[in-house]
N, C-alpha and C positions, 0 to 999 in steps of 0.2 A: 679690578670686582673678581670676585671669586667664579667660579663656572658651577652655574646652577648641576644637582642632578635631577637625570628625567625618569618619567615613569619608564620603564623598562617594556621592553614587548616578551608577550609571551612566545611559547614554542608554536602558538597555532598558524594557520596563514595568513589570519588577515588578525590587527590589533589596533585600538587604538584609544589615547588618552592624550589629557594635558596636563600640562606640569607647569610650576613656576617655580620663582628664585624664593627662596626661605628668607629674601629684608626682603623689604620695602624698595629699594634703590636696585635689587637686581633683578635681570632683565626675567621675562615671563616668558616660555617659550615650548613652544609646541612641536615633540619628538618627529621625526623620521618614521613614516612608516608604510606599511605596505599594505594595500587598497585593491581590493580586486571586483571593480566593480560588476552588477547583476543587473540582466535585465528581466522584466518583469515576471513572476512562475504567474502560470496558468493553467491552474489543475487541467488534469481531463476533460475529457467532451461529457459533459449533463452532469457536470459538478455546478451547486448552487451559488456558490459563495465563495470566490477565489479570494477576495479582498480577507475574509476570516482566518483564509486557511494561510495565506501568508500571514498574518498576523498571530497565530496561535502561539509561536515562542515567547510571546511576553504573557498574552492575558490566560493562557490557560492555566498553567503555572501557578499563578496567582489566584487565580477562579476569581476573574474579572468578571463574569458572567452572571455572579452573583448579582452587581450593580447593575450592567445592563437589563439584565429583566424587569427592573425597578424605574426603570425611567433616568438611573444617574449614569451621565455622562461626564460632567463637570462644568457642563456647559454653566454659564456668570462668573467663573473663575480664571483668572489672570495669572498666568505663573511665569516669572522671568528665566529666560534661560542665557546664561552668564558663558557667553562661549564664542565661536568663529563668525557670528552672524548665522542667518538664517536665507537659504535659496529663496525669495520671493514669489519667482515665477515659479515655484514646483508647484505641482498639482495637486501635492496633498494639501497645501495651506491657500488654497486659491479662493476658498469660502470666501464671503462678505464679513469684515469682523473677527478674522483669527486672528491674525496677527497687527498687533498693535505697531503705531509708530515708534520705529524702536529709538536705541542710543547707541553710537559707537564713542566709548570711554575713552579711546583712544587718541582722537581728534575733539572729539568735543560734537560732532558731526552726527547724521543724520544714516549715514552710510553703514547699514548692517548687512550688508550681500555677504553672503558665504562664500569664498572660493577656495576651503581646504576643504570643506564636507563633512567635518565632525559634527558640527553647530545643527546643519542639519538633519544629520543621521537623529542626532539625541533629540533633535524637536520632533522628528517623527515617529520615536517611541513613546515619545508624551501625549503629543495632538497630533498627529495626521487627522485627517476628515477619514468620516466616513462616508464617503460620495460611492461606493462600488466599483471600485480599483485600485489597483498597489496593494494600500496597508492602509488600517487604521490605529491609532495612537489606543495606550492604555484608557486619558480621558479625549477622547476624541472631541468633545465640544467643547472643552478649554481654549480660553485665548492666551494667544503667547506673544510676550513682551520680549524681542530679540535685544540684548546689550549685549554688542562687539567688545571685549575685551583681549581679545587674542587678536592680532593681525591675520594676513593673509597666509603669511613664509610661517602661523607662529609663535611669534617674536609677542611678547607683553610685559608688565610688570603688576604688580602688585597694587601699585599708586592706581593702574586703570582699572583692577578688581574693584578696588574702593569705590571708585569714582562712580564705576556701573552701578553696585549695589546702593551707595548713599543715592543715587537716579531712580531705580526701582521703589525705593517704600513708599509709597502711599501710593505706590500705582499695580502693585501686585502682592497678592498673600503668599505666594511661598516662592523661593529663588531655588534654580536647581543651577547645584555647580559640579558635573561634569571634566573636574579638573584638578589638579593638587599641587603642593609646594613638600617642598623635602625638609623642613622644617618652619619652627614655628615667628613667626611673624605678628605685626602692630597688627590687634586685633578691633581696635575703634568704633570702626566699619560696622563690624557684623556688633559689635555689640550694641549700636545703635538702631541696627538692623532688629537685634532682637526686641530692645527698649521699646520698637515701633509694633512690636508686634507679630514679624516675617518670621515664616518656618523656612529653614535653609536646610537645604538635601543636599549633601557634598560625597561625593567619589570620595572610596576609601583609599584608591593606589593601587596601581601594578605591578607593585614589586615583589609579591610574595612573602614581602616583611611583617614581622609580629601584631605589627599596630599599625595603625592607619597614619597615611598622612595628613596634612595642615592644608586647606581648614578643616576638614571631618574631626580631626584630634581635638579640636577643640568643643567639639559636643561634653567635654568630660568637666569643661571650668563650669565652676557655680554662676558666674555671669550668662551662661551659654540657657540655662535655664527649661532644658530639658528642649530646646527650641533649634537645636541642629541635629539630624541624622546622618552620621554613618553610613554607608552604603558601602560594602561588599558585592561579590560577585560569584554565581552558582551556576552549572551546567544544567541539562536538561534532566540529568538526574540526581538536583537537589545537593551536589558534591561542590565543596568551597572550588570556587577556578585555581589553579596552580598559581595563578599570577595576583589573585587579589589579595591583599594586605587583610593580613584576619582580624580579629575584633581588639584583640590587646587591653589595654589598659581602658580602652573607651566601648566594654564590651555590655556595658546598660544602656548604650545610644545607636547600637550598631542594628541593621538589618542584614540579611542578602535576600538578592532577585535574581531574574535569570539575567546574563550579562556572557553568553558563549555564544557566537554565530549569531546575534540576533538579526534579522531580516529590516533595516527601513529605508526610508530615504535618503538620498545622494545628490549630488550635483547633476544639471543638463536632464531632471526627472528622471533619472536612472534610481537605481536600489541596489543596497551591496548590504553584505553579509559582515556585521565587526564585531567584536571581541572587546570585554573589559570593561572595570566597575564606570567607568564614563557611560555604558548603556544600562548598567542596573540602576543608575542615579533617577534617571528618569520616570523609569518604572515608580517607582518609593514617590516621586514627586506630583505623577499621576493620580496614582492613589490617594496621596493628602488632599487632592483637588476633588476629588469624587467626594471626600468626606465634608468638604467643605462646602460645595453644591447642595448635598442633604442636609447639614446640618450648620447654616451659616454664620452662628452665635458662638460657634467652636473658636476656642483662643489656638495657637500655635503647638501651646505645649500640651493641647488636650488631644489635637489631632496627632501628635505625636506621640504621647502616650499609648494612647487608643490603638496605634499601627505597633505597639512595641509590645503591649500587653495579647491579642491576639494573634500576632507571629506563630507560626510554626515550629517548634521545638525542635530542632535539628545538635545533630554534634552532644557531648555530655547532656546531660539532662539538667534545665534552667539556663540558667544566663551561663555562658560558656568564652571562653576566649579565642574561639576559632569562627564560630556564630553568630554570637554576641544572643540575641533575642533571638534570630530564628530567619526563619522563611515569610517575607511579607503575604497574607494571607487575607484576602478581601470580605472573602465570604462571613468568616470571623469577626471584622473588623466593623463588617453594615449590622453585626447580631448588636444586643445588647449585652454591656457590659456589670458586673454586679445587680443589684435586683431592680426591676423596671416599678416604680412604683405611680402612684396616684394621688390626689385630696380628695377628700368627703366634702361636702359641702360646708361643714364647720372645722374644715382645714386637717382633719388627720390625716396622717399620710401610711398608707395604705399599699401593699406588693399585689398588684393583680397578676404575678403568676403564680402565685402563692393562694390564691382563690379559689373555691370549687363550690358546686352546689352540684346536688343529687336530687332530681325531681321524684315528683310519687304521679300517682293517677292522676290527682285530682292537678298537679301543677304541669301536667302534661306539654303546658302548651310552652315552656320555655326549652324543649326537644328542638320544636319547629320554628323557636327565636335563633336557639346558637345554630341550627342548620342555615339558616336565611341569614346571616351574618349582622343580627340585629342587636347582639349584645359587645358590639367593637367601641374599643378608649383608647384614648390618647394616654401614654406613659410614659416616664421618664429615666432612662438609666444612672446609672453614677457620675456620669457625667452632661448629665440633666438634657441628651438628648432623645428627640420625642420616638416615640413608637408607637404606631399603631395595632393594638392588641385585639385580637378577638376571644375573649370572654367565654365563645362558648366551647371553647377547645377545655376548658376547664367544666363544665357541665357533664357528669358523668350519662352516657352512652343508655340507651334503654335495654333491658334485659330480653333478648326474643325468648322464644319459649325450649326449653330444654327436658330432657330426660329426668333431670335430676328433679325439676319443678312439678312433673308430672308423677311421681313415683313417690313424691312428696305428699302429695292427694292421696295417692292411692293406699299411700300407706294408713293415713289418718283413717281411712273405710277396712284394712285389711285386718290392721292390728291393733283396733279395739276389740276391750273386752269389755261382758256386762255381768254384773254378782247383782242381785234384788236379794237384801235381806230384811224381811218383813215390811216396813214401809221407808226401806232407804235404797238406794240405786246407785250403782256405783260405775262410773264406766273410766278404764284403764287404756291408755294408748302405749303401745311400746314402739321403741324405733331399734332396728338390728343395726350394730354396728360392721360395717363389713370392715375387715384386715384390707389393711394398705397392701400394695403390688410389693412382693419382697419383701414383707412380714405378718406374716402367718399369725393367726390367734392360736395360740399356746391351751393344750387342752381344758388347764386351769384359769384360763380365761372367759370361757364358755359360760360364765354365770353372769358377768360382766358386759355380753356382748346383746344380751338383751336388756335394753333398761327403759325405764317409764319415763316417757317424754310429757305427759300430762293427765288429767285427772280431771271429772268431773262428778260431783258429791249431791245430790240432790236424797234432803230427809224430810217427812210427811211427820210433823206434830199432831196433837190433838185439837180438835176446836178449828181447824181447816190453815192453820200455822205450816210455814214450811222455811227451812233452810239450805241454801244451795253456798258449796264453797268449790275452785276447781283453778286449776294452773294448766301454761300452756297452752294458752287462745283455746280452750273450750268453753268460752262463752255464749257461742251460737251452740254450744247444745242444749241451754238454759234461754236466751231470751231470742224473742220474736219468732219465728217456725220454728225452729227447732225446741221450743218449749211447749207446742201446742199439743195438745191429747193424742192426736195420733201419730207425734213424728218421733216418737219412740219403737212403734213399731214396723214403722217403714225406712227409720234413717234418716228425717227428713233433716236434719241437725250436722249430717255429715255431707251434705250436697254443697259444694261450696259455693256453688253459684245464690243458695239461697242464705248465704250467712249475713249478717249484717254490714252492710260497706264501712260504716263509719268506725267498727271496731278494727279497720288496717289501722286505723290514725293509733293504735293503743297496741303494738304488733305482739302477739305470745302473750298476751295480758293472765296474768292471775284477776280472778272476781272474786264476787262473795253477795250475796244477797239473801232477804228476807221476804217472804211472800205471805198476803193472808185471799183465802179464799172468800168473797162477800155474795154468797147466796148464788155461785157459778160465775160470778167475774172476780179474776182473782188479779190483783194489784201484787207486782213486783216492787223492789224497792233495792238497786243496785251499785256497786261501787265494782272498778276494772283499774289495771293496775297495773304498765307494762316496767317500773321500779324496780319488782319483786323477780325478773327470771332470775333463772341460776339456784330458786332456794329450794327445788327438786333433790341437788344434791352433786355432789363433784361429779370429776371424769371418771372416775373406779366406782361409781355405784349409780343407785338413778338420775336422772340429772335432766335437765330441762334444757332443748338445743337455744341455739342462739346463732343470728345471720353473721354473714361475716363483716368485718367492720371496714375490710383494707385500711384505705389511709385514713381513715374519720374515728375521731377521739372516741366516739360513743356514739349507739345508736339511740333511733328516737326512743325520746321516755316520754310517756303522758300517762294520766290520771282520770278518767269517766265516772261522772254517777248517769245515774237512769232510773226514769220511772217505766211503768209500764204497763196496761191495763189490758187484756185478753179476754177472751170471751169461749164458747162453743157455741153452734147454733147446729142440732141434729150430725150428720153428716162434715158441717162443716166448723170451718174455726177461723178466730181471726185476733191479733193482736194489734196494740196503738202504743209506740214508746217513744217517748221523750230524751234525750239523753244531751249532757254538754262534758266535752272531754278538752282537757287542758292539756298543751303541748309545751313541756321544757325544753324541748332544745327545735324544733320542726314547727314549719307551717305547714298547715295540709298535708304533712307527712313528709314535704321535702325538707330537704336540711340543707345548710351551706353556710362559708365562714370564710374568712377575710373580705375582698371589695365586694363581694355578693350577699354578705351574709344579711338576711330577712330583718333581723334586730328584733322587729314582732317575733310573737312567739304564739302560735294559734289559739284560741278560743273558739269553740266549734258545738252550737247547737242544730242538732238534729231529731228529725222525729221521721220514725220509720213506719207505714203500715205495711203488716204483713199478714200473708192467710193461707189456708188449704181446703180442697175439698174434695170425700173422698169418692171416686168417682164409681168407686166397687172397694170390696174388703180390704184386699192389698194394692190398690192403685190409688193415687193422688194427685192433682193439678195444684201446684202450688207457686205464690209468686211475693213479689214484694217490691213497693216503692220507696225509695227514701231522698230526703230534701235536709240540707242542712244549711247555714249561712255562717259566714266568719268574719267578724268585723274587720276593718284595717289596723291602718298605724303610721308611723310616721319615726323615720331615723334617719336623722344626719350624720352616723357614723358611717356610713355604708355608703356606697354605690347607689343603691337601690334605697331610696327616699320615702319611698311610701307606698304600701300597697291598701287599693280601696278594699270595699265591702266585696266578698267573693261568696257567689251564691253556686252551690252544687249540687247533682242528681243523683241517682242509681234507681236501676231497677231490675228484676230478675224475673221469667216466667219458667215453672219446672215440673216435668212428668217424670212423676219417684211411681216403683212399682216393686215389691216383695215378695219373695217364695215362689217365681216363676218357675225355673226350670226344677230347683231342688229347695227345699226349706235351708233356709237362711240366704240365700241368693239376695241381693239389691241390682236394680238397675233404677239409671237416671237420663235424662237431657234434658238440657237446659238453656234457655238464650238469657245473655246478660249485656246491661252496658256497665260497665267499672263504675266507679267515681268518675265524673267530669265536669268542670267547672263552666256555667253558661251565663254568668256574668262577673266579672271583674277584671284591673286591670293593676300595673305596676309600672311607678315612674323611677327611672335612671337619672342622679344626676350626676355628669358626664363632663370632662374635658372634650368639645367639638372642634378644636385648633389653640393653634398656639400663634400670638403677632410678631410681627416681626423684633420683637424685644423680647420674646421667651415668654409672653407674660398668658398665662390659659384664657380660654375663653370656654366658659360654661355654657349648657345646653339640658334640654330639661326634657330627655324622653317617654313618652307615656305610650306604654306597650300592651295592647291587650291582651287578657292572660285566657281568652276562650277560643280553645282550639278548633282547626276548622274542619277536623275531621272528629267520624265520632263510632268507637271502638263496639265493635258487635261482638261477642262472645259463644261460641255454639261450644258445648260440652256433653260428652256421653261418656258413662261411667258403666262398669259390670263387674258385679265381684263375686264370688261364692266361695263356701268352704269345702276344701277337699279333702272329705278323712279328719279326724281330729286334732290334727298338726299341722295341718296343712292350707295354705289360701290362695287362688288364683286370681285374678284381674286383667281387667281390657278398658284402656283409655282413648279417648279421640279428644282432642281440642281445634279448633275452629275461632282463627283471630283476623276479623274483616279490622282494616284501618286500625292497626294495634298502638295501643299509648295514643288513640284519637288523634295519628298523625295523616291526614287526609294522604289518599296516592300512595300511603304505604303498602309494601307487597304483602299479602294477606300470608298469614304463617298455620299453620296447621302440624299437627303431630300424633303421632300413635303409639302407644306404646303399650306393652304385656308385660305382669310379672306374676311370678310363683315365689311363694316365701313358706318354709318350712321350721318347725321347729326340731332340734334335737336334744 
């Protein structure tokens, strides 16, 4: 009988490895090692978790806290420890049920007491209990099945190993092999374990060789079916240990884990530092147990593949001959691999992480639902692992008040010029293009720095007829309060709070209208469309500004039809209008796609009552109230399966004055409630859980779309001309319960602007 080659000790003070002969009839022997028993280490007085400190050598390097923070501890998973046995009297394994009744493969009995220390050290790394003292294992709530395949003096044979492995089949999901051989041997028992669905985690060996030793090297065989993981050792700096066998020809199935000076349980309730791939192997076995606890339906090959794919790459990029797949990374292993998908009511697969929703003022309740966690669903990654996904993270956050918003409102007042030619009145708005930092405008750019951004033209014909055209969101200058007789002198159409609230569904609209005066009663028929944005020209000439699209494919697009009746009564005037708005890619101004796709597009019928009263020749009180109804719909191709009929409203009241301090100045103070839903709901049909067999359980969640808050907005504007070529303005805005979110901090902003043409 030839003498087997043993695992060599490294140059460290302590190292431990198990080795066995290359052939089944050869002895398996544990090499002589130098062990330095260590007393339990207690941190300085005042430390709160000595046990955790003692365990950081294994847990921190592999990001195990990502599992513990989610309550993943290995509970319910059994790991077979093929070794010298386990010291049952050690306090780290005293919890009831921690150690199963073991098997002595050497004599067929039940004596699995460890008298060498190696098996106890390995078992402690894997699953020592978290009892507040000593250490805890990486999977500290896992059960251990002791299989004694090495005698007290380190002798054994592959017959013992095969016998012990066959005993573990059906009793353990994972087998830990902190041992190795110098050559290939009969693999029938391992093949049987693989066919039974077991995951085998085996030490690569401590010879500093280019390839792992057996049985770890069996991982590259086709019959292994990705169910054998070879494990090498790294130090605390993630460098390959000098003694560790490298990945070599088994690189695709090779992981590394901490294996240098690892502190763990030992004989007689003592603790020892040991080094070797024997110490790295139980770290990987424990990680597999954590995955198995969280996702019990995972197959062994899937668990291994997940650990391979999510490992931290070390050494040369990709799979290399030293580190193989890289360092075990539990944080990444617990994250989805590939797309996370779910199915809709009709079975369509949707990517939940690729979904998004951008609410509007009318759908502001969606922000509250997102913040409260009400939009959670269950999805599956490419390994059919279930993940609780918060779709609220995909809801675009509300935009707070900003200087750019206020300046935009001020510009609409400061940069509007009026031309009256006979019975035709033209309002034109200009935008001053500011140079980018580090890219000043050249002299010849000046003609393009001031560009037309919108206009409104009204032409009166004989017989009381009238035609109106406009672009750039100037419909408010003609319809509603902006179209009343006293509006032009006071600039009522330029007060943002007095604009028709449902025109916001047709953002930046172009408009056209015809009107006829029936003895003081004016009737207008109009159309609005946001589909024509951009018709005013290119970037180098007159242009119509558009909103940033960010990740969205297109801005909301809508058309609206409107009929309005208005009349003046001495110092007062009022109008009543009815409109119908058809949105092409939005619902009440909100856009969504993917799993949160509304499906239905909004068709909103609205009524507005508006009026103004002259308190003095240049002072008016004006206000409007609007109500809308949007029918609901059903959509089986999205998680949002139903939208009920939704009722919305808005109102505003303003005091407007002109020519106060100087001719041409304008002042307004307004209080308004932006568009808000007061009746309506949304139904989500989602996976609420999975059965033990992995079948989805569906549930309908009916969520109210009525916000708990009510935004009240106070706005104050003052603007005046400064000479012929300049203007100045002041603005103050206060929002209470912004975006209708109850309890949200109030927002306020003060801005001033001076503009001059050169």
